[in-house]
Chimera marker file (.cmm) of the C-alpha trace (Angstrom):
<marker_set name="trace">
<marker id="1" x="4.330" y="0.966" z="-6.685" r="1" g="1" b="0" radius="0.5"/>
<marker id="2" x="4.875" y="4.589" z="-7.744" r="1" g="1" b="0" radius="0.5"/>
<marker id="3" x="4.296" y="5.741" z="-4.170" r="1" g="1" b="0" radius="0.5"/>
<marker id="4" x="7.447" y="4.100" z="-3.076" r="1" g="1" b="0" radius="0.5"/>
<marker id="5" x="9.463" y="6.800" z="-4.823" r="1" g="1" b="0" radius="0.5"/>
<marker id="6" x="9.863" y="10.257" z="-3.407" r="1" g="1" b="0" radius="0.5"/>
<marker id="7" x="9.970" y="12.007" z="-6.789" r="1" g="1" b="0" radius="0.5"/>
<marker id="8" x="9.147" y="11.661" z="-10.460" r="1" g="1" b="0" radius="0.5"/>
<marker id="9" x="12.778" y="11.311" z="-11.534" r="1" g="1" b="0" radius="0.5"/>
<marker id="10" x="13.382" y="8.364" z="-9.188" r="1" g="1" b="0" radius="0.5"/>
<marker id="11" x="10.225" y="6.688" z="-10.434" r="1" g="1" b="0" radius="0.5"/>
<marker id="12" x="11.251" y="7.144" z="-14.094" r="1" g="1" b="0" radius="0.5"/>
<marker id="13" x="14.799" y="5.893" z="-13.309" r="1" g="1" b="0" radius="0.5"/>
<marker id="14" x="13.282" y="2.799" z="-11.743" r="1" g="1" b="0" radius="0.5"/>
<marker id="15" x="10.781" y="2.241" z="-14.587" r="1" g="1" b="0" radius="0.5"/>
<marker id="16" x="13.582" y="2.382" z="-17.107" r="1" g="1" b="0" radius="0.5"/>
<marker id="17" x="15.687" y="-0.088" z="-15.091" r="1" g="1" b="0" radius="0.5"/>
<marker id="18" x="13.028" y="-2.700" z="-14.984" r="1" g="1" b="0" radius="0.5"/>
<marker id="19" x="11.227" y="-2.222" z="-18.349" r="1" g="1" b="0" radius="0.5"/>
<marker id="20" x="12.964" y="-0.274" z="-21.028" r="1" g="1" b="0" radius="0.5"/>
<marker id="21" x="16.526" y="-1.566" z="-20.446" r="1" g="1" b="0" radius="0.5"/>
<marker id="22" x="15.907" y="-5.263" z="-20.087" r="1" g="1" b="0" radius="0.5"/>
<marker id="23" x="12.925" y="-5.421" z="-22.505" r="1" g="1" b="0" radius="0.5"/>
<marker id="24" x="14.392" y="-3.247" z="-25.277" r="1" g="1" b="0" radius="0.5"/>
<marker id="25" x="17.899" y="-1.785" z="-25.189" r="1" g="1" b="0" radius="0.5"/>
<marker id="26" x="19.787" y="-4.636" z="-23.470" r="1" g="1" b="0" radius="0.5"/>
<marker id="27" x="17.899" y="-7.175" z="-25.574" r="1" g="1" b="0" radius="0.5"/>
<marker id="28" x="18.924" y="-5.530" z="-28.787" r="1" g="1" b="0" radius="0.5"/>
<marker id="29" x="22.624" y="-5.293" z="-27.676" r="1" g="1" b="0" radius="0.5"/>
<marker id="30" x="22.514" y="-8.885" z="-26.591" r="1" g="1" b="0" radius="0.5"/>
<marker id="31" x="21.013" y="-10.201" z="-29.866" r="1" g="1" b="0" radius="0.5"/>
<marker id="32" x="23.177" y="-8.035" z="-32.065" r="1" g="1" b="0" radius="0.5"/>
<marker id="33" x="26.399" y="-8.963" z="-30.324" r="1" g="1" b="0" radius="0.5"/>
<marker id="34" x="25.504" y="-12.707" z="-30.138" r="1" g="1" b="0" radius="0.5"/>
<marker id="35" x="24.629" y="-12.676" z="-33.897" r="1" g="1" b="0" radius="0.5"/>
<marker id="36" x="28.314" y="-12.018" z="-34.639" r="1" g="1" b="0" radius="0.5"/>
<marker id="37" x="29.808" y="-14.043" z="-31.761" r="1" g="1" b="0" radius="0.5"/>
<marker id="38" x="30.805" y="-10.855" z="-29.959" r="1" g="1" b="0" radius="0.5"/>
<marker id="39" x="30.894" y="-10.649" z="-26.129" r="1" g="1" b="0" radius="0.5"/>
<marker id="40" x="29.445" y="-7.249" z="-25.200" r="1" g="1" b="0" radius="0.5"/>
<marker id="41" x="29.521" y="-5.436" z="-21.886" r="1" g="1" b="0" radius="0.5"/>
<marker id="42" x="27.528" y="-2.459" z="-20.802" r="1" g="1" b="0" radius="0.5"/>
<marker id="43" x="29.958" y="-0.615" z="-18.447" r="1" g="1" b="0" radius="0.5"/>
<marker id="44" x="27.504" y="1.994" z="-17.169" r="1" g="1" b="0" radius="0.5"/>
<marker id="45" x="25.343" y="-0.818" z="-15.780" r="1" g="1" b="0" radius="0.5"/>
<marker id="46" x="27.977" y="-2.162" z="-13.508" r="1" g="1" b="0" radius="0.5"/>
<marker id="47" x="26.277" y="-2.555" z="-10.162" r="1" g="1" b="0" radius="0.5"/>
<marker id="48" x="28.658" y="-0.074" z="-8.522" r="1" g="1" b="0" radius="0.5"/>
<marker id="49" x="28.004" y="2.595" z="-11.154" r="1" g="1" b="0" radius="0.5"/>
<marker id="50" x="24.252" y="2.015" z="-10.869" r="1" g="1" b="0" radius="0.5"/>
<marker id="51" x="24.313" y="2.266" z="-7.124" r="1" g="1" b="0" radius="0.5"/>
<marker id="52" x="26.385" y="5.453" z="-7.332" r="1" g="1" b="0" radius="0.5"/>
<marker id="53" x="23.946" y="7.010" z="-9.831" r="1" g="1" b="0" radius="0.5"/>
<marker id="54" x="20.970" y="6.227" z="-7.714" r="1" g="1" b="0" radius="0.5"/>
<marker id="55" x="22.470" y="8.084" z="-4.812" r="1" g="1" b="0" radius="0.5"/>
<marker id="56" x="23.275" y="11.222" z="-6.765" r="1" g="1" b="0" radius="0.5"/>
<marker id="57" x="21.218" y="14.432" z="-6.133" r="1" g="1" b="0" radius="0.5"/>
<marker id="58" x="18.759" y="15.085" z="-8.986" r="1" g="1" b="0" radius="0.5"/>
<marker id="59" x="20.709" y="18.214" z="-10.151" r="1" g="1" b="0" radius="0.5"/>
<marker id="60" x="23.660" y="15.941" z="-10.899" r="1" g="1" b="0" radius="0.5"/>
<marker id="61" x="21.454" y="13.825" z="-13.151" r="1" g="1" b="0" radius="0.5"/>
<marker id="62" x="19.547" y="16.643" z="-14.816" r="1" g="1" b="0" radius="0.5"/>
<marker id="63" x="20.606" y="20.309" z="-14.917" r="1" g="1" b="0" radius="0.5"/>
<marker id="64" x="19.139" y="23.078" z="-17.090" r="1" g="1" b="0" radius="0.5"/>
<marker id="65" x="17.158" y="20.572" z="-19.034" r="1" g="1" b="0" radius="0.5"/>
<marker id="66" x="20.299" y="18.534" z="-19.808" r="1" g="1" b="0" radius="0.5"/>
<marker id="67" x="20.246" y="14.856" z="-18.858" r="1" g="1" b="0" radius="0.5"/>
<marker id="68" x="23.264" y="12.853" z="-17.702" r="1" g="1" b="0" radius="0.5"/>
<marker id="69" x="24.774" y="16.065" z="-16.441" r="1" g="1" b="0" radius="0.5"/>
<marker id="70" x="27.550" y="14.568" z="-14.335" r="1" g="1" b="0" radius="0.5"/>
<marker id="71" x="28.574" y="12.060" z="-16.963" r="1" g="1" b="0" radius="0.5"/>
<marker id="72" x="28.818" y="14.850" z="-19.567" r="1" g="1" b="0" radius="0.5"/>
<marker id="73" x="31.029" y="16.911" z="-17.257" r="1" g="1" b="0" radius="0.5"/>
<marker id="74" x="33.297" y="14.010" z="-16.957" r="1" g="1" b="0" radius="0.5"/>
<marker id="75" x="33.284" y="13.369" z="-20.731" r="1" g="1" b="0" radius="0.5"/>
<marker id="76" x="34.233" y="17.043" z="-21.318" r="1" g="1" b="0" radius="0.5"/>
<marker id="77" x="37.582" y="16.284" z="-19.779" r="1" g="1" b="0" radius="0.5"/>
<marker id="78" x="38.480" y="13.447" z="-22.089" r="1" g="1" b="0" radius="0.5"/>
<marker id="79" x="36.294" y="13.624" z="-25.240" r="1" g="1" b="0" radius="0.5"/>
<marker id="80" x="36.104" y="16.448" z="-27.854" r="1" g="1" b="0" radius="0.5"/>
<marker id="81" x="32.991" y="18.730" z="-27.346" r="1" g="1" b="0" radius="0.5"/>
<marker id="82" x="31.726" y="17.792" z="-30.832" r="1" g="1" b="0" radius="0.5"/>
<marker id="83" x="31.268" y="14.213" z="-29.674" r="1" g="1" b="0" radius="0.5"/>
<marker id="84" x="29.762" y="14.958" z="-26.283" r="1" g="1" b="0" radius="0.5"/>
<marker id="85" x="27.252" y="17.550" z="-27.603" r="1" g="1" b="0" radius="0.5"/>
<marker id="86" x="26.011" y="15.672" z="-30.752" r="1" g="1" b="0" radius="0.5"/>
<marker id="87" x="22.581" y="14.210" z="-30.774" r="1" g="1" b="0" radius="0.5"/>
<marker id="88" x="22.037" y="10.432" z="-30.485" r="1" g="1" b="0" radius="0.5"/>
<marker id="89" x="22.614" y="8.489" z="-33.603" r="1" g="1" b="0" radius="0.5"/>
<marker id="90" x="20.872" y="5.252" z="-34.017" r="1" g="1" b="0" radius="0.5"/>
<marker id="91" x="21.600" y="2.776" z="-36.701" r="1" g="1" b="0" radius="0.5"/>
<marker id="92" x="19.215" y="1.625" z="-39.330" r="1" g="1" b="0" radius="0.5"/>
<marker id="93" x="18.630" y="-1.858" z="-40.590" r="1" g="1" b="0" radius="0.5"/>
<marker id="94" x="19.911" y="-2.081" z="-44.189" r="1" g="1" b="0" radius="0.5"/>
<marker id="95" x="16.589" y="-2.984" z="-45.734" r="1" g="1" b="0" radius="0.5"/>
<marker id="96" x="17.508" y="-1.244" z="-49.004" r="1" g="1" b="0" radius="0.5"/>
<marker id="97" x="20.555" y="-3.342" z="-49.452" r="1" g="1" b="0" radius="0.5"/>
<marker id="98" x="18.759" y="-6.498" z="-48.368" r="1" g="1" b="0" radius="0.5"/>
<marker id="99" x="16.018" y="-6.038" z="-50.863" r="1" g="1" b="0" radius="0.5"/>
<marker id="100" x="18.468" y="-5.517" z="-53.737" r="1" g="1" b="0" radius="0.5"/>
<marker id="101" x="20.749" y="-8.291" z="-52.514" r="1" g="1" b="0" radius="0.5"/>
<marker id="102" x="20.123" y="-11.394" z="-50.409" r="1" g="1" b="0" radius="0.5"/>
<marker id="103" x="16.412" y="-10.911" z="-49.969" r="1" g="1" b="0" radius="0.5"/>
<marker id="104" x="15.668" y="-9.937" z="-53.540" r="1" g="1" b="0" radius="0.5"/>
<marker id="105" x="14.419" y="-13.311" z="-54.762" r="1" g="1" b="0" radius="0.5"/>
<marker id="106" x="12.336" y="-13.825" z="-51.523" r="1" g="1" b="0" radius="0.5"/>
<marker id="107" x="10.789" y="-10.373" z="-51.938" r="1" g="1" b="0" radius="0.5"/>
<marker id="108" x="10.060" y="-10.889" z="-55.570" r="1" g="1" b="0" radius="0.5"/>
<marker id="109" x="8.172" y="-14.149" z="-54.742" r="1" g="1" b="0" radius="0.5"/>
<marker id="110" x="6.086" y="-12.455" z="-52.096" r="1" g="1" b="0" radius="0.5"/>
<marker id="111" x="5.372" y="-9.462" z="-54.369" r="1" g="1" b="0" radius="0.5"/>
<marker id="112" x="4.285" y="-11.650" z="-57.252" r="1" g="1" b="0" radius="0.5"/>
<marker id="113" x="1.361" y="-9.853" z="-58.736" r="1" g="1" b="0" radius="0.5"/>
<marker id="114" x="-0.674" y="-12.956" z="-59.521" r="1" g="1" b="0" radius="0.5"/>
<marker id="115" x="-0.389" y="-14.246" z="-55.942" r="1" g="1" b="0" radius="0.5"/>
<marker id="116" x="-1.257" y="-10.751" z="-54.506" r="1" g="1" b="0" radius="0.5"/>
<marker id="117" x="-4.279" y="-10.501" z="-56.816" r="1" g="1" b="0" radius="0.5"/>
<marker id="118" x="-5.513" y="-13.935" z="-55.758" r="1" g="1" b="0" radius="0.5"/>
<marker id="119" x="-5.216" y="-12.948" z="-52.102" r="1" g="1" b="0" radius="0.5"/>
<marker id="120" x="-7.303" y="-9.898" z="-52.857" r="1" g="1" b="0" radius="0.5"/>
<marker id="121" x="-5.960" y="-7.632" z="-50.076" r="1" g="1" b="0" radius="0.5"/>
<marker id="122" x="-3.509" y="-5.389" z="-51.787" r="1" g="1" b="0" radius="0.5"/>
<marker id="123" x="-3.528" y="-3.825" z="-55.230" r="1" g="1" b="0" radius="0.5"/>
<marker id="124" x="-0.370" y="-5.223" z="-56.872" r="1" g="1" b="0" radius="0.5"/>
<marker id="125" x="-0.110" y="-2.449" z="-59.564" r="1" g="1" b="0" radius="0.5"/>
<marker id="126" x="1.276" y="0.412" z="-57.312" r="1" g="1" b="0" radius="0.5"/>
<marker id="127" x="3.329" y="-2.075" z="-55.373" r="1" g="1" b="0" radius="0.5"/>
<marker id="128" x="4.964" y="-3.399" z="-58.509" r="1" g="1" b="0" radius="0.5"/>
<marker id="129" x="5.751" y="0.160" z="-59.621" r="1" g="1" b="0" radius="0.5"/>
<marker id="130" x="7.425" y="0.937" z="-56.362" r="1" g="1" b="0" radius="0.5"/>
<marker id="131" x="9.315" y="-2.413" z="-56.372" r="1" g="1" b="0" radius="0.5"/>
<marker id="132" x="10.648" y="-1.593" z="-59.930" r="1" g="1" b="0" radius="0.5"/>
<marker id="133" x="11.579" y="1.965" z="-58.849" r="1" g="1" b="0" radius="0.5"/>
<marker id="134" x="13.322" y="0.573" z="-55.785" r="1" g="1" b="0" radius="0.5"/>
<marker id="135" x="15.284" y="-1.995" z="-57.708" r="1" g="1" b="0" radius="0.5"/>
<marker id="136" x="16.366" y="0.480" z="-60.355" r="1" g="1" b="0" radius="0.5"/>
<marker id="137" x="17.589" y="2.943" z="-57.706" r="1" g="1" b="0" radius="0.5"/>
<marker id="138" x="15.179" y="5.727" z="-58.908" r="1" g="1" b="0" radius="0.5"/>
<marker id="139" x="13.422" y="5.783" z="-55.484" r="1" g="1" b="0" radius="0.5"/>
<marker id="140" x="14.069" y="4.189" z="-52.121" r="1" g="1" b="0" radius="0.5"/>
<marker id="141" x="10.831" y="2.482" z="-51.122" r="1" g="1" b="0" radius="0.5"/>
<marker id="142" x="12.426" y="0.230" z="-48.487" r="1" g="1" b="0" radius="0.5"/>
<marker id="143" x="10.031" y="1.005" z="-45.641" r="1" g="1" b="0" radius="0.5"/>
<marker id="144" x="6.907" y="0.841" z="-47.783" r="1" g="1" b="0" radius="0.5"/>
<marker id="145" x="8.083" y="-2.428" z="-49.364" r="1" g="1" b="0" radius="0.5"/>
<marker id="146" x="9.135" y="-3.890" z="-46.043" r="1" g="1" b="0" radius="0.5"/>
<marker id="147" x="5.591" y="-3.243" z="-44.652" r="1" g="1" b="0" radius="0.5"/>
<marker id="148" x="4.015" y="-4.924" z="-47.671" r="1" g="1" b="0" radius="0.5"/>
<marker id="149" x="6.439" y="-7.877" z="-47.399" r="1" g="1" b="0" radius="0.5"/>
<marker id="150" x="5.741" y="-8.429" z="-43.724" r="1" g="1" b="0" radius="0.5"/>
<marker id="151" x="2.039" y="-8.445" z="-44.371" r="1" g="1" b="0" radius="0.5"/>
<marker id="152" x="2.489" y="-10.840" z="-47.309" r="1" g="1" b="0" radius="0.5"/>
<marker id="153" x="4.814" y="-13.087" z="-45.336" r="1" g="1" b="0" radius="0.5"/>
<marker id="154" x="2.373" y="-13.157" z="-42.399" r="1" g="1" b="0" radius="0.5"/>
<marker id="155" x="-0.603" y="-13.812" z="-44.730" r="1" g="1" b="0" radius="0.5"/>
<marker id="156" x="1.152" y="-16.642" z="-46.545" r="1" g="1" b="0" radius="0.5"/>
<marker id="157" x="2.180" y="-18.155" z="-43.230" r="1" g="1" b="0" radius="0.5"/>
<marker id="158" x="-1.422" y="-18.189" z="-42.089" r="1" g="1" b="0" radius="0.5"/>
<marker id="159" x="-2.422" y="-20.024" z="-45.180" r="1" g="1" b="0" radius="0.5"/>
<marker id="160" x="0.500" y="-22.460" z="-45.061" r="1" g="1" b="0" radius="0.5"/>
<marker id="161" x="1.746" y="-21.086" z="-48.425" r="1" g="1" b="0" radius="0.5"/>
<marker id="162" x="5.466" y="-20.911" z="-49.254" r="1" g="1" b="0" radius="0.5"/>
<marker id="163" x="6.619" y="-18.870" z="-52.263" r="1" g="1" b="0" radius="0.5"/>
<marker id="164" x="8.174" y="-21.102" z="-54.900" r="1" g="1" b="0" radius="0.5"/>
<marker id="165" x="11.847" y="-20.180" z="-54.592" r="1" g="1" b="0" radius="0.5"/>
<marker id="166" x="11.652" y="-19.865" z="-50.801" r="1" g="1" b="0" radius="0.5"/>
<marker id="167" x="11.194" y="-23.584" z="-50.490" r="1" g="1" b="0" radius="0.5"/>
<marker id="168" x="14.406" y="-24.077" z="-52.419" r="1" g="1" b="0" radius="0.5"/>
<marker id="169" x="16.397" y="-21.894" z="-49.961" r="1" g="1" b="0" radius="0.5"/>
<marker id="170" x="15.231" y="-23.530" z="-46.756" r="1" g="1" b="0" radius="0.5"/>
<link id1="1" id2="2" r="1" g="1" b="0" radius="0.2"/>
<link id1="2" id2="3" r="1" g="1" b="0" radius="0.2"/>
<link id1="3" id2="4" r="1" g="1" b="0" radius="0.2"/>
<link id1="4" id2="5" r="1" g="1" b="0" radius="0.2"/>
<link id1="5" id2="6" r="1" g="1" b="0" radius="0.2"/>
<link id1="6" id2="7" r="1" g="1" b="0" radius="0.2"/>
<link id1="7" id2="8" r="1" g="1" b="0" radius="0.2"/>
<link id1="8" id2="9" r="1" g="1" b="0" radius="0.2"/>
<link id1="9" id2="10" r="1" g="1" b="0" radius="0.2"/>
<link id1="10" id2="11" r="1" g="1" b="0" radius="0.2"/>
<link id1="11" id2="12" r="1" g="1" b="0" radius="0.2"/>
<link id1="12" id2="13" r="1" g="1" b="0" radius="0.2"/>
<link id1="13" id2="14" r="1" g="1" b="0" radius="0.2"/>
<link id1="14" id2="15" r="1" g="1" b="0" radius="0.2"/>
<link id1="15" id2="16" r="1" g="1" b="0" radius="0.2"/>
<link id1="16" id2="17" r="1" g="1" b="0" radius="0.2"/>
<link id1="17" id2="18" r="1" g="1" b="0" radius="0.2"/>
<link id1="18" id2="19" r="1" g="1" b="0" radius="0.2"/>
<link id1="19" id2="20" r="1" g="1" b="0" radius="0.2"/>
<link id1="20" id2="21" r="1" g="1" b="0" radius="0.2"/>
<link id1="21" id2="22" r="1" g="1" b="0" radius="0.2"/>
<link id1="22" id2="23" r="1" g="1" b="0" radius="0.2"/>
<link id1="23" id2="24" r="1" g="1" b="0" radius="0.2"/>
<link id1="24" id2="25" r="1" g="1" b="0" radius="0.2"/>
<link id1="25" id2="26" r="1" g="1" b="0" radius="0.2"/>
<link id1="26" id2="27" r="1" g="1" b="0" radius="0.2"/>
<link id1="27" id2="28" r="1" g="1" b="0" radius="0.2"/>
<link id1="28" id2="29" r="1" g="1" b="0" radius="0.2"/>
<link id1="29" id2="30" r="1" g="1" b="0" radius="0.2"/>
<link id1="30" id2="31" r="1" g="1" b="0" radius="0.2"/>
<link id1="31" id2="32" r="1" g="1" b="0" radius="0.2"/>
<link id1="32" id2="33" r="1" g="1" b="0" radius="0.2"/>
<link id1="33" id2="34" r="1" g="1" b="0" radius="0.2"/>
<link id1="34" id2="35" r="1" g="1" b="0" radius="0.2"/>
<link id1="35" id2="36" r="1" g="1" b="0" radius="0.2"/>
<link id1="36" id2="37" r="1" g="1" b="0" radius="0.2"/>
<link id1="37" id2="38" r="1" g="1" b="0" radius="0.2"/>
<link id1="38" id2="39" r="1" g="1" b="0" radius="0.2"/>
<link id1="39" id2="40" r="1" g="1" b="0" radius="0.2"/>
<link id1="40" id2="41" r="1" g="1" b="0" radius="0.2"/>
<link id1="41" id2="42" r="1" g="1" b="0" radius="0.2"/>
<link id1="42" id2="43" r="1" g="1" b="0" radius="0.2"/>
<link id1="43" id2="44" r="1" g="1" b="0" radius="0.2"/>
<link id1="44" id2="45" r="1" g="1" b="0" radius="0.2"/>
<link id1="45" id2="46" r="1" g="1" b="0" radius="0.2"/>
<link id1="46" id2="47" r="1" g="1" b="0" radius="0.2"/>
<link id1="47" id2="48" r="1" g="1" b="0" radius="0.2"/>
<link id1="48" id2="49" r="1" g="1" b="0" radius="0.2"/>
<link id1="49" id2="50" r="1" g="1" b="0" radius="0.2"/>
<link id1="50" id2="51" r="1" g="1" b="0" radius="0.2"/>
<link id1="51" id2="52" r="1" g="1" b="0" radius="0.2"/>
<link id1="52" id2="53" r="1" g="1" b="0" radius="0.2"/>
<link id1="53" id2="54" r="1" g="1" b="0" radius="0.2"/>
<link id1="54" id2="55" r="1" g="1" b="0" radius="0.2"/>
<link id1="55" id2="56" r="1" g="1" b="0" radius="0.2"/>
<link id1="56" id2="57" r="1" g="1" b="0" radius="0.2"/>
<link id1="57" id2="58" r="1" g="1" b="0" radius="0.2"/>
<link id1="58" id2="59" r="1" g="1" b="0" radius="0.2"/>
<link id1="59" id2="60" r="1" g="1" b="0" radius="0.2"/>
<link id1="60" id2="61" r="1" g="1" b="0" radius="0.2"/>
<link id1="61" id2="62" r="1" g="1" b="0" radius="0.2"/>
<link id1="62" id2="63" r="1" g="1" b="0" radius="0.2"/>
<link id1="63" id2="64" r="1" g="1" b="0" radius="0.2"/>
<link id1="64" id2="65" r="1" g="1" b="0" radius="0.2"/>
<link id1="65" id2="66" r="1" g="1" b="0" radius="0.2"/>
<link id1="66" id2="67" r="1" g="1" b="0" radius="0.2"/>
<link id1="67" id2="68" r="1" g="1" b="0" radius="0.2"/>
<link id1="68" id2="69" r="1" g="1" b="0" radius="0.2"/>
<link id1="69" id2="70" r="1" g="1" b="0" radius="0.2"/>
<link id1="70" id2="71" r="1" g="1" b="0" radius="0.2"/>
<link id1="71" id2="72" r="1" g="1" b="0" radius="0.2"/>
<link id1="72" id2="73" r="1" g="1" b="0" radius="0.2"/>
<link id1="73" id2="74" r="1" g="1" b="0" radius="0.2"/>
<link id1="74" id2="75" r="1" g="1" b="0" radius="0.2"/>
<link id1="75" id2="76" r="1" g="1" b="0" radius="0.2"/>
<link id1="76" id2="77" r="1" g="1" b="0" radius="0.2"/>
<link id1="77" id2="78" r="1" g="1" b="0" radius="0.2"/>
<link id1="78" id2="79" r="1" g="1" b="0" radius="0.2"/>
<link id1="79" id2="80" r="1" g="1" b="0" radius="0.2"/>
<link id1="80" id2="81" r="1" g="1" b="0" radius="0.2"/>
<link id1="81" id2="82" r="1" g="1" b="0" radius="0.2"/>
<link id1="82" id2="83" r="1" g="1" b="0" radius="0.2"/>
<link id1="83" id2="84" r="1" g="1" b="0" radius="0.2"/>
<link id1="84" id2="85" r="1" g="1" b="0" radius="0.2"/>
<link id1="85" id2="86" r="1" g="1" b="0" radius="0.2"/>
<link id1="86" id2="87" r="1" g="1" b="0" radius="0.2"/>
<link id1="87" id2="88" r="1" g="1" b="0" radius="0.2"/>
<link id1="88" id2="89" r="1" g="1" b="0" radius="0.2"/>
<link id1="89" id2="90" r="1" g="1" b="0" radius="0.2"/>
<link id1="90" id2="91" r="1" g="1" b="0" radius="0.2"/>
<link id1="91" id2="92" r="1" g="1" b="0" radius="0.2"/>
<link id1="92" id2="93" r="1" g="1" b="0" radius="0.2"/>
<link id1="93" id2="94" r="1" g="1" b="0" radius="0.2"/>
<link id1="94" id2="95" r="1" g="1" b="0" radius="0.2"/>
<link id1="95" id2="96" r="1" g="1" b="0" radius="0.2"/>
<link id1="96" id2="97" r="1" g="1" b="0" radius="0.2"/>
<link id1="97" id2="98" r="1" g="1" b="0" radius="0.2"/>
<link id1="98" id2="99" r="1" g="1" b="0" radius="0.2"/>
<link id1="99" id2="100" r="1" g="1" b="0" radius="0.2"/>
<link id1="100" id2="101" r="1" g="1" b="0" radius="0.2"/>
<link id1="101" id2="102" r="1" g="1" b="0" radius="0.2"/>
<link id1="102" id2="103" r="1" g="1" b="0" radius="0.2"/>
<link id1="103" id2="104" r="1" g="1" b="0" radius="0.2"/>
<link id1="104" id2="105" r="1" g="1" b="0" radius="0.2"/>
<link id1="105" id2="106" r="1" g="1" b="0" radius="0.2"/>
<link id1="106" id2="107" r="1" g="1" b="0" radius="0.2"/>
<link id1="107" id2="108" r="1" g="1" b="0" radius="0.2"/>
<link id1="108" id2="109" r="1" g="1" b="0" radius="0.2"/>
<link id1="109" id2="110" r="1" g="1" b="0" radius="0.2"/>
<link id1="110" id2="111" r="1" g="1" b="0" radius="0.2"/>
<link id1="111" id2="112" r="1" g="1" b="0" radius="0.2"/>
<link id1="112" id2="113" r="1" g="1" b="0" radius="0.2"/>
<link id1="113" id2="114" r="1" g="1" b="0" radius="0.2"/>
<link id1="114" id2="115" r="1" g="1" b="0" radius="0.2"/>
<link id1="115" id2="116" r="1" g="1" b="0" radius="0.2"/>
<link id1="116" id2="117" r="1" g="1" b="0" radius="0.2"/>
<link id1="117" id2="118" r="1" g="1" b="0" radius="0.2"/>
<link id1="118" id2="119" r="1" g="1" b="0" radius="0.2"/>
<link id1="119" id2="120" r="1" g="1" b="0" radius="0.2"/>
<link id1="120" id2="121" r="1" g="1" b="0" radius="0.2"/>
<link id1="121" id2="122" r="1" g="1" b="0" radius="0.2"/>
<link id1="122" id2="123" r="1" g="1" b="0" radius="0.2"/>
<link id1="123" id2="124" r="1" g="1" b="0" radius="0.2"/>
<link id1="124" id2="125" r="1" g="1" b="0" radius="0.2"/>
<link id1="125" id2="126" r="1" g="1" b="0" radius="0.2"/>
<link id1="126" id2="127" r="1" g="1" b="0" radius="0.2"/>
<link id1="127" id2="128" r="1" g="1" b="0" radius="0.2"/>
<link id1="128" id2="129" r="1" g="1" b="0" radius="0.2"/>
<link id1="129" id2="130" r="1" g="1" b="0" radius="0.2"/>
<link id1="130" id2="131" r="1" g="1" b="0" radius="0.2"/>
<link id1="131" id2="132" r="1" g="1" b="0" radius="0.2"/>
<link id1="132" id2="133" r="1" g="1" b="0" radius="0.2"/>
<link id1="133" id2="134" r="1" g="1" b="0" radius="0.2"/>
<link id1="134" id2="135" r="1" g="1" b="0" radius="0.2"/>
<link id1="135" id2="136" r="1" g="1" b="0" radius="0.2"/>
<link id1="136" id2="137" r="1" g="1" b="0" radius="0.2"/>
<link id1="137" id2="138" r="1" g="1" b="0" radius="0.2"/>
<link id1="138" id2="139" r="1" g="1" b="0" radius="0.2"/>
<link id1="139" id2="140" r="1" g="1" b="0" radius="0.2"/>
<link id1="140" id2="141" r="1" g="1" b="0" radius="0.2"/>
<link id1="141" id2="142" r="1" g="1" b="0" radius="0.2"/>
<link id1="142" id2="143" r="1" g="1" b="0" radius="0.2"/>
<link id1="143" id2="144" r="1" g="1" b="0" radius="0.2"/>
<link id1="144" id2="145" r="1" g="1" b="0" radius="0.2"/>
<link id1="145" id2="146" r="1" g="1" b="0" radius="0.2"/>
<link id1="146" id2="147" r="1" g="1" b="0" radius="0.2"/>
<link id1="147" id2="148" r="1" g="1" b="0" radius="0.2"/>
<link id1="148" id2="149" r="1" g="1" b="0" radius="0.2"/>
<link id1="149" id2="150" r="1" g="1" b="0" radius="0.2"/>
<link id1="150" id2="151" r="1" g="1" b="0" radius="0.2"/>
<link id1="151" id2="152" r="1" g="1" b="0" radius="0.2"/>
<link id1="152" id2="153" r="1" g="1" b="0" radius="0.2"/>
<link id1="153" id2="154" r="1" g="1" b="0" radius="0.2"/>
<link id1="154" id2="155" r="1" g="1" b="0" radius="0.2"/>
<link id1="155" id2="156" r="1" g="1" b="0" radius="0.2"/>
<link id1="156" id2="157" r="1" g="1" b="0" radius="0.2"/>
<link id1="157" id2="158" r="1" g="1" b="0" radius="0.2"/>
<link id1="158" id2="159" r="1" g="1" b="0" radius="0.2"/>
<link id1="159" id2="160" r="1" g="1" b="0" radius="0.2"/>
<link id1="160" id2="161" r="1" g="1" b="0" radius="0.2"/>
<link id1="161" id2="162" r="1" g="1" b="0" radius="0.2"/>
<link id1="162" id2="163" r="1" g="1" b="0" radius="0.2"/>
<link id1="163" id2="164" r="1" g="1" b="0" radius="0.2"/>
<link id1="164" id2="165" r="1" g="1" b="0" radius="0.2"/>
<link id1="165" id2="166" r="1" g="1" b="0" radius="0.2"/>
<link id1="166" id2="167" r="1" g="1" b="0" radius="0.2"/>
<link id1="167" id2="168" r="1" g="1" b="0" radius="0.2"/>
<link id1="168" id2="169" r="1" g="1" b="0" radius="0.2"/>
<link id1="169" id2="170" r="1" g="1" b="0" radius="0.2"/>
</marker_set>
């Protein structure tokens, strides 16, 4: 397949078009917008824009190590430099707020030290310390706790176990 492309840039452009975009970025946009009943459009993927971009010479796509060169030149005419030049900024999932709010009871059930001890995989002591620190706001252990919670949720699903208060919420 790769041999169909005359250069590495064209191959990467194609690979992004058929894998990364539909299997990652566009799926995330679609799910996030549908979750809030929002109709989203991705204007730079209009078939005319894509066709135009494919026909551009490589130095209009990348110049001096800067990607999207032609698009940036156009943006400089209409958008302040501080917005054009800034690095990408993703958005994070608000795990911290979820664990202190709507998922607090669910998390507490999964992190129950007696259930964790019975399972025998994780030492509940340090996890309980981090959970208490997280809830008090002394430390943000959101990522650590989320990993533990995902393991515990998976483990309980394998055993057909449902934490006590979870059955009341379903």
